[in-house]
N, CA, C and O atoms as a Tinker XYZ file with bonds, in Angstrom:
   464  protein
     1  N     29.345000  -96.956000  -31.849000    73     2
     2  CA    28.296000  -96.189000  -32.476000    64     1     3
     3  C     28.908000  -95.295000  -33.546000    63     2     4     5
     4  O     29.892000  -94.598000  -33.297000    81     3
     5  N     28.328000  -95.320000  -34.723000    73     3     6
     6  CA    28.764000  -94.448000  -35.807000    64     5     7
     7  C     28.075000  -93.095000  -35.654000    63     6     8     9
     8  O     26.971000  -93.008000  -35.118000    81     7
     9  N     28.724000  -92.060000  -36.121000    73     7    10
    10  CA    28.209000  -90.700000  -35.968000    64     9    11
    11  C     28.232000  -89.981000  -37.313000    63    10    12    13
    12  O     29.237000  -89.990000  -38.025000    81    11
    13  N     27.115000  -89.366000  -37.641000    73    11    14
    14  CA    27.034000  -88.411000  -38.741000    64    13    15
    15  C     26.965000  -87.046000  -38.070000    63    14    16    17
    16  O     26.174000  -86.861000  -37.146000    81    15
    17  N     27.771000  -86.088000  -38.511000    73    15    18
    18  CA    27.683000  -84.781000  -37.873000    64    17    19
    19  C     27.426000  -83.680000  -38.888000    63    18    20    21
    20  O     27.878000  -83.733000  -40.032000    81    19
    21  N     26.695000  -82.696000  -38.433000    73    19    22
    22  CA    26.425000  -81.477000  -39.191000    64    21    23
    23  C     26.849000  -80.333000  -38.275000    63    22    24    25
    24  O     26.299000  -80.158000  -37.188000    81    23
    25  N     27.811000  -79.571000  -38.717000    73    23    26
    26  CA    28.413000  -78.555000  -37.862000    64    25    27
    27  C     28.057000  -77.156000  -38.352000    63    26    28    29
    28  O     28.133000  -76.858000  -39.544000    81    27
    29  N     27.670000  -76.311000  -37.407000    73    27    30
    30  CA    27.353000  -74.910000  -37.665000    64    29    31
    31  C     26.275000  -74.744000  -38.738000    63    30    32    33
    32  O     26.439000  -73.985000  -39.693000    81    31
    33  N     25.181000  -75.465000  -38.559000    73    31    34
    34  CA    24.024000  -75.346000  -39.454000    64    33    35
    35  C     23.277000  -74.072000  -39.058000    63    34    36    37
    36  O     22.752000  -73.977000  -37.949000    81    35
    37  N     23.232000  -73.115000  -39.947000    73    35    38
    38  CA    22.547000  -71.852000  -39.668000    64    37    39
    39  C     21.111000  -71.949000  -40.163000    63    38    40    41
    40  O     20.854000  -72.267000  -41.323000    81    39
    41  N     20.182000  -71.666000  -39.253000    73    39    42
    42  CA    18.759000  -71.716000  -39.581000    64    41    43
    43  C     18.079000  -70.440000  -39.093000    63    42    44    45
    44  O     18.567000  -69.761000  -38.189000    81    43
    45  N     16.962000  -70.138000  -39.702000    73    43    46
    46  CA    16.157000  -68.992000  -39.313000    64    45    47
    47  C     14.897000  -69.501000  -38.613000    63    46    48    49
    48  O     14.201000  -70.383000  -39.115000    81    47
    49  N     14.624000  -68.930000  -37.451000    73    47    50
    50  CA    13.424000  -69.306000  -36.707000    64    49    51
    51  C     13.031000  -68.172000  -35.775000    63    50    52    53
    52  O     13.824000  -67.272000  -35.497000    81    51
    53  N     11.816000  -68.231000  -35.306000    73    51    54
    54  CA    11.339000  -67.261000  -34.319000    64    53    55
    55  C     11.516000  -67.883000  -32.948000    63    54    56    57
    56  O     10.949000  -68.935000  -32.652000    81    55
    57  N     12.313000  -67.218000  -32.106000    73    55    58
    58  CA    12.713000  -67.797000  -30.829000    64    57    59
    59  C     12.932000  -66.703000  -29.798000    63    58    60    61
    60  O     13.590000  -65.701000  -30.079000    81    59
    61  N     12.385000  -66.892000  -28.611000    73    59    62
    62  CA    12.624000  -65.967000  -27.515000    64    61    63
    63  C     11.415000  -65.853000  -26.612000    63    62    64    65
    64  O     10.286000  -66.105000  -27.033000    81    63
    65  N     11.652000  -65.477000  -25.385000    73    63    66
    66  CA    10.561000  -65.315000  -24.417000    64    65    67
    67  C      9.770000  -64.038000  -24.686000    63    66    68    69
    68  O      8.543000  -64.094000  -24.763000    81    67
    69  N     10.434000  -62.880000  -24.832000    73    67    70
    70  CA     9.647000  -61.681000  -25.111000    64    69    71
    71  C      9.001000  -61.746000  -26.505000    63    70    72    73
    72  O      9.603000  -62.229000  -27.464000    81    71
    73  N      7.789000  -61.257000  -26.586000    73    71    74
    74  CA     7.074000  -61.288000  -27.858000    64    73    75
    75  C      7.845000  -60.556000  -28.960000    63    74    76    77
    76  O      7.856000  -60.999000  -30.109000    81    75
    77  N      8.485000  -59.444000  -28.613000    73    75    78
    78  CA     9.220000  -58.675000  -29.613000    64    77    79
    79  C     10.356000  -59.487000  -30.234000    63    78    80    81
    80  O     10.713000  -59.286000  -31.395000    81    79
    81  N     10.922000  -60.413000  -29.442000    73    79    82
    82  CA    12.034000  -61.224000  -29.951000    64    81    83
    83  C     11.547000  -62.256000  -30.960000    63    82    84    85
    84  O     12.289000  -62.654000  -31.859000    81    83
    85  N     10.302000  -62.685000  -30.809000    73    83    86
    86  CA     9.725000  -63.656000  -31.741000    64    85    87
    87  C      9.033000  -62.989000  -32.928000    63    86    88    89
    88  O      8.487000  -63.678000  -33.790000    81    87
    89  N      9.050000  -61.670000  -32.982000    73    87    90
    90  CA     8.362000  -60.953000  -34.059000    64    89    91
    91  C      9.002000  -61.214000  -35.422000    63    90    92    93
    92  O      8.306000  -61.280000  -36.435000    81    91
    93  N     10.314000  -61.361000  -35.446000    73    91    94
    94  CA    11.017000  -61.646000  -36.706000    64    93    95
    95  C     11.957000  -62.827000  -36.492000    63    94    96    97
    96  O     12.442000  -63.061000  -35.384000    81    95
    97  N     12.201000  -63.552000  -37.551000    73    95    98
    98  CA    13.096000  -64.714000  -37.467000    64    97    99
    99  C     14.526000  -64.258000  -37.182000    63    98   100   101
   100  O     14.960000  -63.209000  -37.657000    81    99
   101  N     15.235000  -65.044000  -36.417000    73    99   102
   102  CA    16.635000  -64.779000  -36.111000    64   101   103
   103  C     17.475000  -66.012000  -36.449000    63   102   104   105
   104  O     16.945000  -67.115000  -36.587000    81   103
   105  N     18.757000  -65.820000  -36.579000    73   103   106
   106  CA    19.659000  -66.924000  -36.896000    64   105   107
   107  C     19.988000  -67.704000  -35.630000    63   106   108   109
   108  O     20.339000  -67.133000  -34.597000    81   107
   109  N     19.867000  -69.008000  -35.738000    73   107   110
   110  CA    20.258000  -69.940000  -34.686000    64   109   111
   111  C     21.250000  -70.903000  -35.325000    63   110   112   113
   112  O     21.085000  -71.283000  -36.484000    81   111
   113  N     22.274000  -71.300000  -34.582000    73   111   114
   114  CA    23.302000  -72.204000  -35.110000    64   113   115
   115  C     23.201000  -73.549000  -34.393000    63   114   116   117
   116  O     23.166000  -73.615000  -33.164000    81   115
   117  N     23.155000  -74.612000  -35.184000    73   115   118
   118  CA    23.020000  -75.969000  -34.658000    64   117   119
   119  C     24.272000  -76.784000  -34.964000    63   118   120   121
   120  O     24.782000  -76.765000  -36.084000    81   119
   121  N     24.757000  -77.499000  -33.952000    73   119   122
   122  CA    25.779000  -78.527000  -34.135000    64   121   123
   123  C     25.105000  -79.839000  -33.782000    63   122   124   125
   124  O     24.594000  -80.004000  -32.674000    81   123
   125  N     25.102000  -80.770000  -34.722000    73   123   126
   126  CA    24.309000  -81.989000  -34.580000    64   125   127
   127  C     25.196000  -83.211000  -34.762000    63   126   128   129
   128  O     25.979000  -83.288000  -35.709000    81   127
   129  N     25.065000  -84.169000  -33.843000    73   127   130
   130  CA    25.690000  -85.482000  -33.990000    64   129   131
   131  C     24.575000  -86.512000  -33.961000    63   130   132   133
   132  O     23.780000  -86.561000  -33.023000    81   131
   133  N     24.529000  -87.334000  -34.999000    73   131   134
   134  CA    23.474000  -88.324000  -35.137000    64   133   135
   135  C     24.086000  -89.717000  -35.060000    63   134   136   137
   136  O     24.927000  -90.081000  -35.881000    81   135
   137  N     23.659000  -90.489000  -34.072000    73   135   138
   138  CA    24.138000  -91.856000  -33.925000    64   137   139
   139  C     23.324000  -92.801000  -34.796000    63   138   140   141
   140  O     22.095000  -92.825000  -34.739000    81   139
   141  N     24.038000  -93.580000  -35.603000    73   139   142
   142  CA    23.368000  -94.480000  -36.543000    64   141   143
   143  C     24.365000  -95.547000  -36.978000    63   142   144   145
   144  O     25.551000  -95.259000  -37.145000    81   143
   145  N     23.903000  -96.742000  -37.155000    73   143   146
   146  CA    24.778000  -97.815000  -37.634000    64   145   147
   147  C     24.826000  -97.766000  -39.155000    63   146   148   149
   148  O     23.911000  -98.238000  -39.830000    81   147
   149  N     25.889000  -97.196000  -39.684000    73   147   150
   150  CA    25.983000  -97.167000  -41.142000    64   149   151
   151  C     27.008000  -98.146000  -41.699000    63   150   152   153
   152  O     27.643000  -97.893000  -42.723000    81   151
   153  N     27.155000  -99.277000  -40.996000    73   151   154
   154  CA    28.067000 -100.313000  -41.496000    64   153   155
   155  C     27.585000 -100.875000  -42.833000    63   154   156   157
   156  O     28.398000 -101.214000  -43.694000    81   155
   157  N     26.265000 -100.975000  -43.009000    73   155   158
   158  CA    25.735000 -101.458000  -44.292000    64   157   159
   159  C     26.081000 -100.486000  -45.414000    63   158   160   161
   160  O     26.444000 -100.906000  -46.513000    81   159
   161  N     25.969000  -99.182000  -45.139000    73   159   162
   162  CA    26.296000  -98.172000  -46.148000    64   161   163
   163  C     27.772000  -98.234000  -46.537000    63   162   164   165
   164  O     28.129000  -97.943000  -47.679000    81   163
   165  N     28.622000  -98.610000  -45.594000    73   163   166
   166  CA    30.048000  -98.757000  -45.892000    64   165   167
   167  C     30.290000  -99.861000  -46.913000    63   166   168   169
   168  O     31.232000  -99.799000  -47.702000    81   167
   169  N     29.429000 -100.865000  -46.886000    73   167   170
   170  CA    29.565000 -101.983000  -47.821000    64   169   171
   171  C     28.886000 -101.713000  -49.165000    63   170   172   173
   172  O     29.423000 -102.053000  -50.219000    81   171
   173  N     27.691000 -101.093000  -49.117000    73   171   174
   174  CA    26.893000 -100.923000  -50.339000    64   173   175
   175  C     27.179000  -99.626000  -51.086000    63   174   176   177
   176  O     26.921000  -99.533000  -52.286000    81   175
   177  N     27.708000  -98.627000  -50.388000    73   175   178
   178  CA    27.939000  -97.306000  -50.972000    64   177   179
   179  C     26.627000  -96.699000  -51.487000    63   178   180   181
   180  O     26.614000  -95.963000  -52.473000    81   179
   181  N     25.526000  -97.023000  -50.799000    73   179   182
   182  CA    24.203000  -96.565000  -51.218000    64   181   183
   183  C     23.615000  -95.613000  -50.181000    63   182   184   185
   184  O     23.623000  -95.908000  -48.986000    81   183
   185  N     23.114000  -94.491000  -50.633000    73   183   186
   186  CA    22.544000  -93.484000  -49.746000    64   185   187
   187  C     21.343000  -94.032000  -48.970000    63   186   188   189
   188  O     21.056000  -93.568000  -47.867000    81   187
   189  N     20.650000  -95.001000  -49.532000    73   187   190
   190  CA    19.486000  -95.593000  -48.865000    64   189   191
   191  C     19.865000  -96.324000  -47.572000    63   190   192   193
   192  O     19.005000  -96.580000  -46.730000    81   191
   193  N     21.127000  -96.652000  -47.417000    73   191   194
   194  CA    21.582000  -97.412000  -46.254000    64   193   195
   195  C     22.183000  -96.537000  -45.151000    63   194   196   197
   196  O     22.829000  -97.039000  -44.231000    81   195
   197  N     21.965000  -95.236000  -45.255000    73   195   198
   198  CA    22.450000  -94.316000  -44.235000    64   197   199
   199  C     21.435000  -93.198000  -44.069000    63   198   200   201
   200  O     20.334000  -93.276000  -44.615000    81   199
   201  N     21.784000  -92.177000  -43.335000    73   199   202
   202  CA    20.944000  -90.997000  -43.192000    64   201   203
   203  C     21.490000  -89.922000  -44.123000    63   202   204   205
   204  O     22.669000  -89.573000  -44.052000    81   203
   205  N     20.644000  -89.406000  -44.982000    73   203   206
   206  CA    21.029000  -88.370000  -45.930000    64   205   207
   207  C     21.087000  -87.036000  -45.181000    63   206   208   209
   208  O     20.051000  -86.444000  -44.879000    81   207
   209  N     22.292000  -86.569000  -44.885000    73   207   210
   210  CA    22.431000  -85.351000  -44.082000    64   209   211
   211  C     21.887000  -84.121000  -44.794000    63   210   212   213
   212  O     21.507000  -83.152000  -44.138000    81   211
   213  N     21.842000  -84.140000  -46.120000    73   211   214
   214  CA    21.225000  -83.038000  -46.864000    64   213   215
   215  C     19.741000  -82.952000  -46.576000    63   214   216   217
   216  O     19.186000  -81.863000  -46.429000    81   215
   217  N     19.096000  -84.121000  -46.497000    73   215   218
   218  CA    17.679000  -84.148000  -46.155000    64   217   219
   219  C     17.452000  -83.733000  -44.712000    63   218   220   221
   220  O     16.455000  -83.078000  -44.411000    81   219
   221  N     18.362000  -84.102000  -43.810000    73   219   222
   222  CA    18.239000  -83.707000  -42.405000    64   221   223
   223  C     18.277000  -82.184000  -42.307000    63   222   224   225
   224  O     17.413000  -81.583000  -41.668000    81   223
   225  N     19.267000  -81.560000  -42.930000    73   223   226
   226  CA    19.405000  -80.095000  -42.870000    64   225   227
   227  C     18.189000  -79.413000  -43.487000    63   226   228   229
   228  O     17.674000  -78.444000  -42.930000    81   227
   229  N     17.729000  -79.906000  -44.620000    73   227   230
   230  CA    16.560000  -79.307000  -45.279000    64   229   231
   231  C     15.314000  -79.430000  -44.414000    63   230   232   233
   232  O     14.536000  -78.483000  -44.305000    81   231
   233  N     15.125000  -80.581000  -43.806000    73   231   234
   234  CA    13.930000  -80.806000  -42.973000    64   233   235
   235  C     13.962000  -79.932000  -41.717000    63   234   236   237
   236  O     12.930000  -79.406000  -41.300000    81   235
   237  N     15.131000  -79.780000  -41.123000    73   235   238
   238  CA    15.258000  -78.912000  -39.951000    64   237   239
   239  C     14.943000  -77.468000  -40.330000    63   238   240   241
   240  O     14.200000  -76.790000  -39.621000    81   239
   241  N     15.500000  -76.996000  -41.437000    73   239   242
   242  CA    15.225000  -75.622000  -41.878000    64   241   243
   243  C     13.732000  -75.420000  -42.129000    63   242   244   245
   244  O     13.159000  -74.395000  -41.760000    81   243
   245  N     13.120000  -76.408000  -42.757000    73   243   246
   246  CA    11.692000  -76.323000  -43.064000    64   245   247
   247  C     10.846000  -76.234000  -41.790000    63   246   248   249
   248  O      9.992000  -75.355000  -41.673000    81   247
   249  N     11.077000  -77.128000  -40.850000    73   247   250
   250  CA    10.254000  -77.157000  -39.642000    64   249   251
   251  C     10.495000  -75.946000  -38.752000    63   250   252   253
   252  O      9.555000  -75.444000  -38.136000    81   251
   253  N     11.740000  -75.461000  -38.670000    73   251   254
   254  CA    12.008000  -74.302000  -37.824000    64   253   255
   255  C     11.468000  -73.015000  -38.441000    63   254   256   257
   256  O     11.166000  -72.065000  -37.718000    81   255
   257  N     11.343000  -72.972000  -39.756000    73   255   258
   258  CA    10.723000  -71.816000  -40.406000    64   257   259
   259  C      9.219000  -71.768000  -40.121000    63   258   260   261
   260  O      8.613000  -70.697000  -40.136000    81   259
   261  N      8.627000  -72.929000  -39.862000    73   259   262
   262  CA     7.187000  -73.033000  -39.634000    64   261   263
   263  C      6.790000  -72.852000  -38.179000    63   262   264   265
   264  O      5.621000  -72.589000  -37.897000    81   263
   265  N      7.724000  -72.983000  -37.247000    73   263   266
   266  CA     7.408000  -72.963000  -35.822000    64   265   267
   267  C      8.032000  -71.760000  -35.112000    63   266   268   269
   268  O      9.007000  -71.173000  -35.582000    81   267
   269  N      7.445000  -71.417000  -33.976000    73   267   270
   270  CA     7.956000  -70.390000  -33.094000    64   269   271
   271  C      8.142000  -71.018000  -31.717000    63   270   272   273
   272  O      7.306000  -71.801000  -31.267000    81   271
   273  N      9.241000  -70.672000  -31.049000    73   271   274
   274  CA     9.549000  -71.239000  -29.739000    64   273   275
   275  C      9.889000  -70.123000  -28.765000    63   274   276   277
   276  O     10.518000  -69.132000  -29.136000    81   275
   277  N      9.475000  -70.289000  -27.531000    73   275   278
   278  CA     9.900000  -69.357000  -26.494000    64   277   279
   279  C     11.275000  -69.753000  -25.963000    63   278   280   281
   280  O     12.136000  -68.899000  -25.754000    81   279
   281  N     11.472000  -71.041000  -25.749000    73   279   282
   282  CA    12.703000  -71.519000  -25.126000    64   281   283
   283  C     13.605000  -72.267000  -26.102000    63   282   284   285
   284  O     13.136000  -73.011000  -26.963000    81   283
   285  N     14.899000  -72.053000  -25.948000    73   283   286
   286  CA    15.899000  -72.802000  -26.719000    64   285   287
   287  C     15.735000  -74.296000  -26.434000    63   286   288   289
   288  O     15.925000  -75.126000  -27.323000    81   287
   289  N     15.384000  -74.632000  -25.194000    73   287   290
   290  CA    15.194000  -76.024000  -24.806000    64   289   291
   291  C     14.084000  -76.690000  -25.634000    63   290   292   293
   292  O     14.228000  -77.831000  -26.073000    81   291
   293  N     12.985000  -75.970000  -25.839000    73   291   294
   294  CA    11.867000  -76.516000  -26.626000    64   293   295
   295  C     12.262000  -76.692000  -28.084000    63   294   296   297
   296  O     11.897000  -77.685000  -28.714000    81   295
   297  N     12.998000  -75.742000  -28.617000    73   295   298
   298  CA    13.490000  -75.862000  -29.991000    64   297   299
   299  C     14.395000  -77.085000  -30.117000    63   298   300   301
   300  O     14.268000  -77.867000  -31.059000    81   299
   301  N     15.309000  -77.243000  -29.158000    73   299   302
   302  CA    16.223000  -78.384000  -29.185000    64   301   303
   303  C     15.505000  -79.714000  -29.126000    63   302   304   305
   304  O     15.844000  -80.642000  -29.860000    81   303
   305  N     14.520000  -79.810000  -28.259000    73   303   306
   306  CA    13.743000  -81.051000  -28.150000    64   305   307
   307  C     13.008000  -81.340000  -29.458000    63   306   308   309
   308  O     12.953000  -82.485000  -29.907000    81   307
   309  N     12.451000  -80.306000  -30.056000    73   307   310
   310  CA    11.735000  -80.455000  -31.332000    64   309   311
   311  C     12.665000  -81.024000  -32.410000    63   310   312   313
   312  O     12.295000  -81.954000  -33.125000    81   311
   313  N     13.858000  -80.466000  -32.521000    73   311   314
   314  CA    14.820000  -80.922000  -33.530000    64   313   315
   315  C     15.257000  -82.365000  -33.246000    63   314   316   317
   316  O     15.323000  -83.180000  -34.166000    81   315
   317  N     15.552000  -82.682000  -31.995000    73   315   318
   318  CA    15.969000  -84.048000  -31.648000    64   317   319
   319  C     14.887000  -85.061000  -31.984000    63   318   320   321
   320  O     15.172000  -86.101000  -32.576000    81   319
   321  N     13.661000  -84.769000  -31.615000    73   319   322
   322  CA    12.565000  -85.705000  -31.887000    64   321   323
   323  C     12.326000  -85.864000  -33.383000    63   322   324   325
   324  O     12.007000  -86.962000  -33.840000    81   323
   325  N     12.474000  -84.799000  -34.147000    73   323   326
   326  CA    12.343000  -84.882000  -35.601000    64   325   327
   327  C     13.377000  -85.855000  -36.170000    63   326   328   329
   328  O     13.041000  -86.714000  -36.985000    81   327
   329  N     14.631000  -85.719000  -35.740000    73   327   330
   330  CA    15.701000  -86.582000  -36.250000    64   329   331
   331  C     15.484000  -88.030000  -35.816000    63   330   332   333
   332  O     15.644000  -88.947000  -36.621000    81   331
   333  N     15.125000  -88.239000  -34.565000    73   331   334
   334  CA    14.890000  -89.603000  -34.074000    64   333   335
   335  C     13.727000  -90.271000  -34.797000    63   334   336   337
   336  O     13.821000  -91.436000  -35.183000    81   335
   337  N     12.645000  -89.546000  -34.980000    73   335   338
   338  CA    11.439000  -90.148000  -35.542000    64   337   339
   339  C     11.463000  -90.237000  -37.071000    63   338   340   341
   340  O     11.149000  -91.285000  -37.636000    81   339
   341  N     11.830000  -89.157000  -37.733000    73   339   342
   342  CA    11.765000  -89.141000  -39.192000    64   341   343
   343  C     12.942000  -89.830000  -39.863000    63   342   344   345
   344  O     12.807000  -90.349000  -40.971000    81   343
   345  N     14.097000  -89.838000  -39.202000    73   343   346
   346  CA    15.286000  -90.406000  -39.824000    64   345   347
   347  C     15.765000  -91.687000  -39.145000    63   346   348   349
   348  O     16.796000  -92.251000  -39.513000    81   347
   349  N     15.004000  -92.136000  -38.150000    73   347   350
   350  CA    15.287000  -93.401000  -37.465000    64   349   351
   351  C     16.688000  -93.457000  -36.858000    63   350   352   353
   352  O     17.334000  -94.505000  -36.845000    81   351
   353  N     17.138000  -92.316000  -36.359000    73   351   354
   354  CA    18.444000  -92.270000  -35.690000    64   353   355
   355  C     18.370000  -93.022000  -34.374000    63   354   356   357
   356  O     17.295000  -93.153000  -33.788000    81   355
   357  N     19.504000  -93.512000  -33.910000    73   355   358
   358  CA    19.563000  -94.205000  -32.626000    64   357   359
   359  C     19.712000  -93.219000  -31.475000    63   358   360   361
   360  O     19.200000  -93.448000  -30.379000    81   359
   361  N     20.422000  -92.115000  -31.735000    73   359   362
   362  CA    20.543000  -91.054000  -30.741000    64   361   363
   363  C     20.929000  -89.762000  -31.432000    63   362   364   365
   364  O     21.363000  -89.751000  -32.583000    81   363
   365  N     20.758000  -88.672000  -30.698000    73   363   366
   366  CA    21.083000  -87.347000  -31.235000    64   365   367
   367  C     21.710000  -86.509000  -30.124000    63   366   368   369
   368  O     21.193000  -86.449000  -29.009000    81   367
   369  N     22.812000  -85.875000  -30.439000    73   367   370
   370  CA    23.415000  -84.883000  -29.558000    64   369   371
   371  C     23.314000  -83.549000  -30.302000    63   370   372   373
   372  O     23.750000  -83.427000  -31.446000    81   371
   373  N     22.739000  -82.566000  -29.640000    73   371   374
   374  CA    22.453000  -81.297000  -30.300000    64   373   375
   375  C     22.940000  -80.126000  -29.458000    63   374   376   377
   376  O     22.708000  -80.078000  -28.250000    81   375
   377  N     23.606000  -79.198000  -30.098000    73   375   378
   378  CA    23.977000  -77.930000  -29.480000    64   377   379
   379  C     23.232000  -76.841000  -30.252000    63   378   380   381
   380  O     23.329000  -76.757000  -31.477000    81   379
   381  N     22.491000  -76.011000  -29.522000    73   379   382
   382  CA    21.761000  -74.897000  -30.113000    64   381   383
   383  C     22.381000  -73.613000  -29.580000    63   382   384   385
   384  O     22.457000  -73.414000  -28.368000    81   383
   385  N     22.825000  -72.744000  -30.481000    73   383   386
   386  CA    23.439000  -71.477000  -30.095000    64   385   387
   387  C     22.648000  -70.306000  -30.660000    63   386   388   389
   388  O     22.251000  -70.300000  -31.825000    81   387
   389  N     22.428000  -69.312000  -29.796000    73   387   390
   390  CA    21.842000  -68.037000  -30.224000    64   389   391
   391  C     22.977000  -67.014000  -30.181000    63   390   392   393
   392  O     23.342000  -66.538000  -29.107000    81   391
   393  N     23.535000  -66.674000  -31.345000    73   391   394
   394  CA    24.676000  -65.750000  -31.350000    64   393   395
   395  C     24.250000  -64.290000  -31.145000    63   394   396   397
   396  O     23.212000  -63.848000  -31.637000    81   395
   397  N     25.075000  -63.570000  -30.412000    73   395   398
   398  CA    24.919000  -62.136000  -30.278000    64   397   399
   399  C     23.620000  -61.649000  -29.666000    63   398   400   401
   400  O     23.213000  -60.514000  -29.913000    81   399
   401  N     22.965000  -62.475000  -28.878000    73   399   402
   402  CA    21.667000  -62.094000  -28.335000    64   401   403
   403  C     21.784000  -61.233000  -27.079000    63   402   404   405
   404  O     20.913000  -60.406000  -26.811000    81   403
   405  N     22.858000  -61.425000  -26.306000    73   403   406
   406  CA    23.077000  -60.616000  -25.106000    64   405   407
   407  C     24.404000  -59.875000  -25.229000    63   406   408   409
   408  O     25.387000  -60.438000  -25.712000    81   407
   409  N     24.437000  -58.615000  -24.794000    73   407   410
   410  CA    25.688000  -57.861000  -24.848000    64   409   411
   411  C     26.796000  -58.564000  -24.051000    63   410   412   413
   412  O     26.571000  -59.065000  -22.950000    81   411
   413  N     27.984000  -58.586000  -24.636000    73   411   414
   414  CA    29.131000  -59.171000  -23.959000    64   413   415
   415  C     29.251000  -60.677000  -24.090000    63   414   416   417
   416  O     30.186000  -61.270000  -23.553000    81   415
   417  N     28.311000  -61.313000  -24.801000    73   415   418
   418  CA    28.369000  -62.766000  -25.014000    64   417   419
   419  C     28.436000  -63.063000  -26.511000    63   418   420   421
   420  O     27.691000  -62.492000  -27.307000    81   419
   421  N     29.334000  -63.957000  -26.871000    73   419   422
   422  CA    29.395000  -64.369000  -28.273000    64   421   423
   423  C     28.125000  -65.143000  -28.636000    63   422   424   425
   424  O     27.539000  -64.929000  -29.697000    81   423
   425  N     27.712000  -66.039000  -27.745000    73   423   426
   426  CA    26.517000  -66.849000  -27.984000    64   425   427
   427  C     26.066000  -67.453000  -26.666000    63   426   428   429
   428  O     26.822000  -67.514000  -25.697000    81   427
   429  N     24.836000  -67.891000  -26.653000    73   427   430
   430  CA    24.314000  -68.659000  -25.528000    64   429   431
   431  C     23.489000  -69.789000  -26.103000    63   430   432   433
   432  O     23.126000  -69.763000  -27.279000    81   431
   433  N     23.190000  -70.783000  -25.281000    73   431   434
   434  CA    22.397000  -71.879000  -25.809000    64   433   435
   435  C     22.388000  -73.079000  -24.892000    63   434   436   437
   436  O     22.617000  -72.980000  -23.687000    81   435
   437  N     22.113000  -74.221000  -25.507000    73   435   438
   438  CA    21.984000  -75.477000  -24.765000    64   437   439
   439  C     22.661000  -76.609000  -25.519000    63   438   440   441
   440  O     22.953000  -76.500000  -26.710000    81   439
   441  N     22.902000  -77.690000  -24.804000    73   439   442
   442  CA    23.299000  -78.964000  -25.398000    64   441   443
   443  C     22.393000  -80.028000  -24.805000    63   442   444   445
   444  O     22.202000  -80.080000  -23.590000    81   443
   445  N     21.836000  -80.874000  -25.656000    73   443   446
   446  CA    21.018000  -81.981000  -25.158000    64   445   447
   447  C     21.370000  -83.258000  -25.905000    63   446   448   449
   448  O     21.927000  -83.234000  -27.002000    81   447
   449  N     21.031000  -84.360000  -25.279000    73   447   450
   450  CA    21.281000  -85.688000  -25.828000    64   449   451
   451  C     20.017000  -86.514000  -25.664000    63   450   452   453
   452  O     19.479000  -86.614000  -24.561000    81   451
   453  N     19.540000  -87.103000  -26.747000    73   451   454
   454  CA    18.338000  -87.922000  -26.704000    64   453   455
   455  C     18.596000  -89.250000  -27.421000    63   454   456   457
   456  O     19.358000  -89.311000  -28.386000    81   455
   457  N     17.951000  -90.307000  -26.933000    73   455   458
   458  CA    18.051000  -91.624000  -27.567000    64   457   459
   459  C     16.674000  -92.089000  -28.010000    63   458   460   461
   460  O     15.649000  -91.642000  -27.495000    81   459
   461  N     16.677000  -92.989000  -28.968000    73   459   462
   462  CA    15.414000  -93.538000  -29.493000    64   461   463
   463  C     14.808000  -94.490000  -28.474000    63   462   464
   464  O     13.744000  -95.059000  -28.718000    81   463
């Protein structure tokens, strides 16, 4: 399986269980691995034969700016399904980190893996 990765993608979104936490957008960091067969792109050198990671990052930023989530898990599922459905990925591994949200922790978050 070939992998496209986007590391430490910083996005702004409203996220958290308490209402006050969702009142303003906060920074969330995403590490994304996208499984896709880009053997054709290796031969053609054409962007149409792979997943345009610039479009992936832009689409994620756009959708997370429009949505509010209580749980990191729900945000992660939303991002995975977007990548699987809109970009026709074969699988997605996603790490979502909320930096500096709790005293004494650098970050907290989740890792999930989804397949098409």
